[in-house]
C-alpha positions, 0 to 999 in steps of 0.5 A, spaced: 976 259 820 981 254 819 976 250 813 972 253 808 965 252 810 958 253 806 953 258 808 948 254 811 953 250 816 955 257 818 948 259 820 947 253 823 953 254 828 950 261 829 943 259 831 946 253 836 951 258 839 945 263 840 941 258 843 947 257 848 947 264 850 946 265 858 941 271 860 947 274 863 955 274 863 956 273 856 963 271 856 968 275 851 970 268 847 963 267 846 961 274 844 967 274 839 965 268 836 958 270 835 961 277 831 966 272 827 960 268 825 955 274 823 961 277 819 963 271 815 955 270 814 954 277 812 961 277 807 958 270 804 951 273 803 954 279 799 959 275 795 953 271 793 949 277 791 954 279 787 955 273 783 948 272 781 947 277 775 941 282 776 935 279 772 935 284 766 943 282 765 940 274 765 935 276 760 939 278 755 944 272 755 
């Protein structure tokens, strides 16, 4: 991706792309973009989960 975008924007783009999917004959470019978005969203969600300390660690602060 050329610009960093927030998770919500990536999720919106993914939903818009899914809404445009044809029932048959998915183009390789569209499939590649779907996979790219899904991977980026998953990576950002994992990073966000790791950035938030578990409740037990937050309570001891």
